[in-house]
N, C-alpha and C positions, 0 to 999 in steps of 0.2 A: 286353094291354100295348101301348102305342104307343111310337113313337120321336119324341118331341116336341123342338121347339126351345124350351128353357125358360131356359137360362142361356147368356150369351155369355162366351166366354173369348178373351183376346188374349194370345198367347205373346210376352212381352217379352224372353225369352232370345235369340230369333232376330233381335232388332233389330241395327242396325249400331252396336254399342257401341264406345266409345273410352276409352282411359285416358291420364292425363297423366304424361308422363315428365319428372321434375323437372330432370334434367341438361340436356336439350335444350329443355325447355319446350314440347315438341310434344305434340299429341293424336294417338295412334296407335290403329289398330284393335285391338279386344280381343274375346275370346270369353267368353260367359256360357252355362252355368256354366264356370268356369275359375278360374285363380289368377294372381297377378302374375308368378311365376317362369316359368310357361308362356308368358305374353304377352311377357315380356322376351326369352325364348329364341327365340320365333317371329320376333321382329324383329332377332335376332342382336345384341342389346344386352348379352347376357351369354354366356359360354362354356357348354358343356354342363355342367350342375351335377354330373353323375355322373362326369365324366371326371377322372382324375388326382386332384389335391387342390383342385379348383375349389371344392368346398364351402366351404373355409376363406375364400376371397376373396369369397363372396357373402352373408356375414352382414349386410351393410349393408341388404339388401333388407327384412329383418324389422325394422330400426330406422327405416324410412322410412314416411311417410304416402303413400297412393296414392288417386287419385280416378278413378272411373269415371262415365261419363254416356252417355245415349242420348236421342234425341228420337223422338217417336211421335205419331200422330194417332189419336184414339178414333173408331171408327165411330159414325155417328149413332144407330144402333139402341141402343147402350150407354146413351146419355143418356136414353132413354125409360124405363129401369129405375129402380126405387126406390133400389137400392144399387149402388155401384161400389167394389170392394175391390181393393187392391193386395196380392197374396200373394207373400211372400218366403220361400221354403222353407229358405234357409240363408245367413247372412251370416258371413263369416270375417274378423274376429270383432268388433273394436271399430269400430263403423260408425255414421255419421250419414247418414241418408237425407233428401233434400230432393226435393220435387216442385214444379216451377215456382218454385224459389227459397224455398219455405216449408219450414221444418224439420218433418219428419214422424215421425222415430224416431231414437232413439239406443239401440244394442244392444251388449251386451258378452258375449253367450253365443252361440257358434258353432252350438249345437244347438237354438236356438229357431226355431220356425216362426211367421212373422208374418202376420197378416191385418189390414190397415189400411183403414178407410173413407176414400175419397178423392174422393167425388162433388163435394164443394164446392170442391176444389182443381183439378179437371180442366177444361181449356179445350176449346172446340170446334175450335180450330185446333191448332197444334203445342204439345206438352207436352214438358218436359224432366225426366227422372228422373236424379238425381245421387246417388252414394254415395261418401262420404269414408271410407276405411278407415285408421284411425289405427294407429300402431305398437303392437303387442301388447307388445313389450318395454318401451315407455314406460309402458303401463298397469300392467305388473307392478311397475315401479319406484315407482309412485305410489299403488298400491292394496293394502290389507291388508298393509302393510309390517310390522305387528306380528306377523304369522303366519309362523313359521319351522318348518321340518321338515328332517329329514335328506334330502339329495339322493341319488338313486340313478342318475339318467340325464340330468338337465339340468346341463351343465357350468357354466352361468351361474347358474341357480337361480331359484326363484320361480314356475315354470310352474303350480303347483297353485293359484295365486291367481286364475287366469283360466279360464273354462270354454271351453276350446279343445282340439282334438286334442292329447293329451299327447305323443305320440311325435314331433310336429313339433319339439319342443325337444331331440331326440336320444334314442336308446335304444341298447341294447347290440347292435343289429343294424341301426340306421337312422341316417341323417344328420340334421343340425340345419338344417331349412329351415322358417322361420316364414312361412307363406303368408298371403295376403290376397286377398279377392275374393268374388264370388257363387259359392258352392261347390255350390248346388243351384238349381233353376229359379226364374224370376220370371214372374209373369203378372198380368193384370188380369181380374177377374170382375165381371160385371154381372148382377143378379138382383132379383127383386121378391117381396114378401109373406113368403116363408120359404124356408129351405134346410136341408139336413142339415149340422149342425155336426160330428157324428160318429155312427158306427154301430158297435155291438158285437153279435156273433152268439154266443149261448150254445147249446151242443149238449147234448142229453139222449139217451143211447143206450139203446134198449130191444132186445128180442130180434131183431125184423126191421124195425125202424123207427128213424129218428133224428128227434127233434123239434128244430126250430130256433126260438129265441126272439130276436126282433129288439129290441135296446135302442137306440133312436135318441134323440139329443139334437138339438133344433132351435135355430135361430139367433134366432128371434123367437117371440112368443106368438100370432101369427096362426094361427087354427085350420087344421089340415090333417090328413089321414088317410094311412094307409100301405097300400100294396098291393105285391105282388111276385110273382116266380116264381123257380124254381130250375131250371137247365138242366144237362144232362150230355151232353157230346159233341153239342151242338146240339139235343137233344131235351128238351122241357119235362117235368120229372118232378114238379113241384109248382107250383100257383098258389094265392095266398092274399090275403085282405084282413085287415088288422090286423097283429099282430106275431108270429104263430105259423104255422110251416109244418111239414109232416110229409113226410119222405122215406121212401117205402116201399122195401123190399129194397135198402138202401144198400150201396154199394161202399166199403169202408173204405180209408183212406189208411195206408200202411205205410212205415217206413224202408226204405232200399235193402237188399236181401237178405232182407227179411222178407215181402215181398208187393209189390203194385202201388202206384202213386201216382195214383189217379183224382182228378180235381179238378172240382168243381161250380161253376158260375157262379151267384151270387146277384145278382139284379137287383131293385132297389127303386125305387118311385116315390112321391114326396110329392105328394099331390093336394089341391087346395083344395076348398071346399064346392061350387063350381060345376063341378067336374070338371077344372079346369085342372091340368096337371102342372107343378108348381113346381120340382122338382128330381129328379134320379135319382142312384142310387148303385149301383156294380157292383164286385164283388170275386170272386176265386176262392178257394174254401175246400176243405179236405180234411176228410172226416168221420172223426174219430178222437178217442180220449182219450189223454192222456199224464199219468202220475203219477210223481213222484219217490218211490220206495218206500224207506223207512227203517225198516221193520218188523223185529222180531227174526226170525232164521232159524235153521236147524239149526247154523250155525257160531257163533252168539252164546251167550255164557255163560248167558243166561236160558233157553236151550233145551238146555242140557247141553253146548254146544260150548266151544271154548277162546278164541274171539275176543272182545275186550272191546267191539267196536262192532257195531251192527246192520247190516243190509243198506244199501247205497247204490247204487241202480240205477234205471233207467227202465222203467216198464211202459207199453207202447203197446197200446191196445185190450185191456187185461188181460194181455198177454203180456210177461213179463220178457225183456229183450234184453241182449246184451253190446254196449256202445257201442265202436265202433272208429273212430278218426279222428285229427284233428290240430287244432292251434290256428291261427287265422286272424288275420293282421295286415292293415292296409290294403294293397291290391294295387298301390299306387304311392305314392311320396312326395308326389306332387301328386294327391290323391284326388278333387279337384273334377271333377264331370261324368263319372265312370266309369260305364260301362254294360254291357249284356249281353255285348258282344264282349270286354270286358276280363275279366269274371268267368267266362264259360262254359268256356273251356279249363281253367282252374284247378279249377273245381268238377267238371267232367267227369272230370278226372284223379283227383280224390278218389274218385269212385264207381268208376272203373276199378280202383282199388286196394282195392276192397271196403270203403270207409269208409261209415259210416252216420251220423256225427255230426261237426259242425264246432263248435269253441268259438270264438265271436267275442269276442276278447280286449279288455279294458277300456281299453287305452291308445290306441285308435284312434278310429273313428267309428261312429255308428249308420249302417249301410251304406245304400247306394242301393237303391231298390226292386227293381232287376233282380237283386240278390244273393239276396233272399228268394224272388223268383219262381223262380229257378233251383233253389234248395234245395227248394222245394215240388215241382218237376217231377222232380228227381233222387232225392228221398227222403233228403235230408241233414238230420237233426235239427240244430237250432241251439241250443246252449248260449250264452245271450246275456248277457255282462257289460254293466253300465252303464259309462259312460266315465270310470272312475277306476282308477288302477293304481299299485301299489307304495308310494305316499306317503300320509302323512296329509293331510287336506284341511281347509280352513276350515269353520266351522259357524256363522258369524254369520247373523243373520236375513236380510239381503239375499241372501247366498249360497244359503241354504236355499230361499228363495222362488224364486230363479232355477233351482235344480236341480229343484224340484218341477215347475215349468212345463216344463223340458226333458224330464223323464221322462214327463210326461203327453203331450207332443207326440209323442214317438216310440213310446211304447207304443200310443197310438191308431193310429199309422200302421202298426205292424208286427203287432198282436195277431191279426189274422184269418188269418195264415199258418199253414198246416198244419205247417210245419217247426219252429215255435217250441216248444221243450221246457222251457226254464228261464230265469228272470231271476236274475241274480247281481249283488249290489251293487257289488263291486269285485274287482280282482285283487291279491292278496297284501298288502293294506294291513295286516292284522293280523299276518301272518307276518313281514313285514319291519320292523314297528314295534311289536314285542311290548311293550316297556316303555312306549312312548308311548301305547298304547291300553289299558293295564291299570289306570290310576288317574287321578285328577284331571281337569283340563279335557280332556286327550287322550281319556279314556274317555267323558266326557260329550259331547264334540263328535262322536266316532264314533257314539255312540248317536243323537244328533239327526239325523245325516245318513243313516246306513245302517240304523238300526233304526226310525226314525220317518218321516222325510221320504220317502225313496225307496220303502219298502214300502207306505206309505200311498197314494202316487200309483199304484203298481202295482196294489194291490188295488182302487182306485177305477176304474181303466181296464181291468184284465184279471184279474179274480178267479180265472179258471180255470187260469192258468199258475203253477206253483210259484215261490217266491222264496227264495233263500238270501243271507245278507248278505255273504259273502266266499268267495273260493276261494284257498287251501284253507279249508275251513269250520272255523276254530278257535273254540273257546269263549273268552269274555272273562270274567275273574274279576269276580264281582259283578253281571254282566248276564245274568240267567237267560234272557232272550230269545235269547241267542246259544248257549245250551246245546243241543247236538244229539246224538242217540244215535249218529250216525255222521257220516262226513265223507269228502270227497275229499282227495287228497294231491297235493302238488307235490314230487317227489323229485329234488333237484339234487346229491345227494352224488356221483353220477357227473357229472363236469364241474367244478362249482364247488369241490367238496372233493377232486377228483382221485381219488376212490375207484375201485378196479377195477370193471369191468363186472359182476363176480360179486356185487357189492353188491345188485343187484336181486333175486338169488336168495334173499336172506335176508329179504325183505319180504313181508308179506301185506296189501297195501293193498286196501281194499274198492273203491276207484275211484281211478285215477291220471290226473289231468287235466293234468299238466305233467311232462315229463322230456325230456331231449334231449342231443344231441351235435353239435358243429359239424363242418363240413367246408369245404374250399376250393372256390371256384367252378371250373367246368370251364374249360379253356383258351379256349374260344369266348367265354364270358362274361367271363373276365378280360381278354380282348383289347378288350372294349368300354369299359373304363375305364383300362387300364394300358398305357402305352407299352412296347414290347418291351424297352427297356433297363432298365426297372424291374420286370420280371417276376421278382421275388424277394419272398418273403413278409415280409421285414424292410425293404423299401424304403419310402420315405415314402408313395408311392401306396398300396401294399398295406396299410401300417399304417392309413392313412386309411379303407380299406375293410374294416377289422376294428374293430368298435366295442366289443368286450368286452375290457377291460384284460387284457393277457397272453394273449389268446385264441389267437394264432398259436402261442405256445409250448405251450399246453395241447393243441392239435390235434397238434403234433409229439410231445408226450409220449405221447398215446394211440396214435398211428400206430406209433411205434417199439416199443410193447409187443407189437404184432402182426407188424409187417413190417420188413424191412431198408430202409435208406435208398435212396430212388430216385435216378435219375441226372439228372432234370430236373423242371421245374415240372409238366408234364403228368402225369408219374408220381406226383408228390407229391399233386396234386389227386385223382387216381384212388384212391390208397391212402387218403387222408383220407376219401373217400366210401365206400370199402369198410369202413373202420373205423366210420364213422357208422352204416352199415347194420347192421353186426355188433352194435353196442351196442343199437340199437333192437330188432333181432331178438331178442337175448337177453332184453330186458325184456318185450316183448310176448308172446313164446312162454311165458315163465314165468307171466305173469299170466293168459294164456288157459288154461294148465294148472290154475290155481287156480279157474277159473269153476265154480260160480256164487258162490264166496266173493268173488272180484273180478268186477265187472260193467262194467268199462270202462277203456280205455287211450286217451288222447288225447295224442299226442306233440307236442313243441314243435319245429318249427312247420311248417305246410304250405308257405307261400309267402314271397317276399321283396318288399320295396317298392323296391329298387334293387339293382344288382349288388354283391355283398358276400360275404365269408366269414360263414356263419351256420349256424343249426340247421335250415334249410329242407330239404324233400325235393323241392321244385320251385324251380328257379332263377328269376331275375327274368324271363326270357323265357318261362317256362312249361316249359322243358326238364326232363325227369325226371333227377334225380340217381340214383345207385345206390340210395339209401334208398327212393325211390319204387317202383322195381322190386322191391326186397325187401319193401316193404309189401304189394304185390299178392300176394306169396307168404305172408307171415306173418299177413295179415288174411283169407286165403282162408276161406270158410265151413267147410270141412273141412280140418283141419290135422294133420299129423304132425310131432312135435318130439321132441327128445331132451334128457335131463338127465344130465350127468356125475355120477357118484358119487365121483370122485376130484378132485384139483386139480393145477394146474401152477404151481409157485412156485419161488423160489430160496432158498437157505440162506445162512448166513454164508460169506463167500468168493465169493459170486455163483455158487455151484454150483446147477445146475438140479435140481429135485426134482419129478418127475411121477408121480402115482399114478392118473392117468386110465386107465380100463380097463373098469370096469363102467358100463353105460349103461341108463337107463330110457327106454323108448319110449312116448310118450303120443300119444293122439289127442284133439283138441278139435273140437267141432261146435257151431255157433251158428245154423245154418239152421233154419227153422220146422218141418221135417218130418224124421223119421228116415231113415236111408240105410244100406243094406247095402254093405259095402266089403271090400276085400282089402288087408291090411297086409303089406308084404314088407320084409325087411332083407337086406343083403348086405355083408359085410366084404371089402374088396378091397385088394390091394397097388396101388401107383401104376402098375404095368405090367399090371394087369388080372387077376391071379391071385385067384380066390375062396378066401377062408380060412374063411368061415362064412356060411351063408345060411338063410333060413326064411321062412315066410309064415303068415298067420292070417286066417280069415274073422271079421269083426266087424260089429256093428250100432252105427252112430253115432246117438246120441239128442240131441235139441235141448238146448242149453245144458248139455252134459255133457262133462267131460274124464275120460279113463280111462287109468290106467297099464296098458298092454296087454302089456308084456314087459320083463323085466330081462335084459339081455344082458351076459354077462361075456366081454369080448374080451381080457382080460389075458394069457391063454396065447399069444396071437398077437402081443403087443407087446413081447416081450423084446428087450433090447439096443437096436439102432437102428431097430427095426421101426416105432416110432411115427412116425419121420420119413418113412415112405412107405406109410402105411396110412390108409384112409378107409372110413367106414361110410355106406352109401347106403340111405336109407329112402324107400319109396314107398307112397302110399295111392291105390288105384284104386276106381272104382265097380264093384261086384260084377256088375252086369248089363251095363253098356255097355263096361267096360274103360277109361273115361275117367280120365285122371290127375287126381286131385283135389288132391294135394299131394306134394311130394318135399322131401327135406332131405339135406344131407351133414354128417357129423360128423367133425371132425378131433380128433386126440389130442394135439396140441401146437400152439403158435402157428405161423402160416404162416412166420414168419422162421426157424423151426427145421426146416422141411420140405425134402425133396428135390424142389424144384420145378424140373424141368429143361425145357429147350426141347424141343418136339416138333412134328411137322408135323400140320396139320389136313387132314382131308378135307372138302371143301365141295361140296355139290350143290344147285344152284338149280332151282326149278320155278315157272313162272307158273301160278297156279291160278284167277285171275280177272283182269279188266282192270286192277284196282287192287291186286292181291294177289300177292305172291311168297312162297315158302317156301324157307328155307335149312336144310339138314340138315348138321350138323357131327359129326365123329367124330375120335377120336384114340386112339393106342395107349398114351398115358401121361396120367395125371391132370393136368388143367389147372385151376388155381385162379383164379377171378375173371375169366372171359372177358367182355370189354367190346366191344360192337359199336358203335363210334363213327360216328355219321352226321354228316359235316362240316357239312352245311347244316341239320341238324335236321329235314329234310323228311319222311322216312319214319318211321313208328312201328313199334316192334318188340313182339311179344307177350311177349317175355322178354328180359332182359339182365342183365349182371353175375351170371352163373351159373357153377357148376362143371361142367366136362366130365369125365365119368367114363370110364375106359379101356374101349373096346369097346362103350360104350352111346351110341347116336346121340342127338343133341339137335336137334329141329326148331323153328325160330323163324319166325313168320309176320310179314311186313312189309306194311303198307298204304302205298301211295304216292299222291301227288297225281295228278290227271288229267293224262295226257300224259307222265308221267315213265316212264323205263325201269327196268331192274333196279337195285335199290339197290346202293350201293357202300360198304359199311361198312369202316372201318379196324379191324382186329382187334388187341386188346390182351389180355394176360394178365399176372398179377403178375410172373412171371419176366422178362417183357419190360422192365419198368420198374425192376427191381432188379438185374438181372444186370450 
C-alpha cells in the first residue's frame, strides 16, 4: 500500500465567507458551516436568542432571504484533472447556488448531499460561489398547500411540507428558530479516470475469523481494480486484492458494559490498469453482528407463557442484551457545524451512567460524523430514526423522490459505524395519527413513504441493519407489512395523563423506548436566561422556557405528591429534579425486574438544545441533573431494588390510607459474566436504631432478575413509625467487598416524614493531585443530599443520595488541574421545605 497524491481537495468552508445583512445592506463576515442566527448574534445584530423572551422577537429571521458568498482561486494542479466537483454536504434549506454568476443548483431538502460537476464553470483567476437561502416559511406557504395534518408542535403550521429539521419549527422542549445557511462542510474535489462513489462492507462471522466483502460503487466505467488492507492499533492484520478480506482471531466490538470496543481501520485503493492509484477510501469499523430479535420466548403464549407479544430485544454477537439509555435530540438549537467537543461530554456522561444505547430521535438531524465516531468509541448503540416525527407527511411523487435520495445519502454515510443498531422510519406518526393512518389516502400515503420508499432505500444501501417503520411499532389495519409479533412502547400516561408513578408497575412492556418526567432547570442554568426579577415559574420568561402546554403546573402537581412546598426557586428546582429522578427510578427498576421479559428502557430525554424546563437528565450546559446521578445507580450492571406490596393512598375526606409494609427485594444483573454477591438489608429508625436486619449470599447470573427476599416490616411500622423508618439495601461483591448497588426504601411520601435538621460530619482527604474524597455522616436520616458545585467544575462520584444514620458516605471529587479542594454547597430536602 502506498500513500499517493491522487485527488485534490480544497476546503471551501474555511474561506472568508460573507453574508448580506438586508437592513444595513452590508456584507459581513460569516462562518461556514454555520447558520444565520449565529452570524447575526456574532455581529451583535440580534440579542441573545436564548435570553428572556427574545425568541419571540426573532421570528423575522426565518421569514427573510439571506445570501452568502465567498471568492477563491483554484490551484493550477486542479485544472489538469479530468473532473472538478463542488461538494455541498448540507444546505439549510431552500437554496439557489451560483458559481461565477451561473445558476448551478436549486435545493429544497436540508438532508441532501450534493456533488456538482463544475470544471466548465471554474476560472483560472478568482471565482465566486454564492448561495441564496430563501425563506423556508415562504416555501411552506406556497408548496403542497393542499396537504394538511393535525399540528402537534408547530404553532404556525405546515412544517411537514418541507424536508428540514422539524424541531426548528418548535417542539415541546425547544424554541422556534428557523435557520438558514451551510450547515455541513463545503469543498472542491479534483480527480481523474475514476473514484469511489460509495463503499459498503459486509461482514460474515465464522468461529475464529471474520470475512469482509467490499461492495464498491464507482463513479465512471473506466476499468479499475481494488486492493486494501485492514489495520488494528497500527498493525496490519490483513492485506488483499479484490473485494474480499479475512480477519483472523477477530476482536469483537461490544456495547458498553458487555465488552471492549476495538475498532479496525479499513483502507482501500482504487488502482488503474497501469498501477496508478486513482482514489482511496478509509473508515473505522467494528467487527460485530446486531439482530433485532422478535422470536417467541418463554413468556409468549405460543410457548406456554402469558404475554401476547414475542420478544423485542437486541442480540449483539449472538448475545441478548438489556438496552439501557435515553433519547437524543439535537445538542444545540443551532446544530450547524457541531463537532466532537460538543458531543463528547454528553456522550461520555451517558456511558458514565452505564448506558449502552442512544435513540437518535426523528425530529432532529442526521447527526454530524463526530457523533457516530464517539458512539463507536464509547460503545453506545444507536437506534436511528429517520427524520420524521409525530405528524403525517406528504407522499406525492416529488416528495418521495426527495426522501429516497435523502435516505440513501445518509445511510451511505453512516452505515459503516459499529454503533448502528436499527433504522426506524419515524417517531410516533402512527401513534399520534391513528385515524389518519388507518384508511383512505392517509393509509396509502403512509405506506408509500414508510413501507415502500424508505425501507427500499435502506435495503439497497444497508441490508444488514434491521428496519422498523415506526416507534412505537403499531400495526396498521389492512397493511400486513406493518404487522409485527412484538413492539416497543412509548408510555406517557405518567406526565401527559397525570397518572401516578405507580402506573409503571402495572405494565409488562417488552421494550420501552419513551417515557419521562419533566423538571425545572438548576438555578445556575435558569440564571442564563431569566432576569432575577422574573425567577418565578409563571413569569413570562419562564413560561417561554417551558414549551409543553401546562407543563409547569404538571411539574408542580407531581412535586407536591411527594414533597412539601419549598421556600424559593432553588428549592423548587431541586425538588422537581428529585421527583423526576424518583419517577424514572421507579420505572427503570420495575422493567429491569422484568428482564428478560422486558429488554430495554430508553427514557426521554438525555440532553437539551437550549436552557429550558424539560425531560432531560443533562442540562443545556451538560450539567448533571439529579436524574443523571440516579441513572448511574439504577442502570448499574448489578442492581438491588425493592417492590412494595402495599400502597399509599387517600380515602374520602382526604384521609391517608397506607398499607405499605411488606417489601420484595430483587436483584437484576445484565453484565456478561456471573458474579457472586452478598445481599444485605437493614430496617432503621431515622435516629439509627436497627429494627430488622439480615443478609444472604447470592449468585448473579447474566440477564436475570431474581426475587431474593420478601420482608415483612409491618410490625415495626405501627402508629407514626412510618414517618421515621427507612429500609437500607446493599449489594456487595462477595470477593472484594465492592459496593455494587444500594437502595433506600421509604414507607410514606417524603412530605409525610419526620425530616428534621441535623449536623453533618465532614472529612476531606486529598488522594491524588486531581482527586479529593469527602466522607459524610449524620446521626439522623437525611433525604436527598445535594452537593452543589457553584461553578460546575468538580465532578462528584455520587450526588442526590440519602444519608443513613450512623452509616458514612464517601464521595470522590475530580478537580481541574491547579484547583484546590472542592467547596460544594450542601442541601437536603428539609433545608428547602422547612
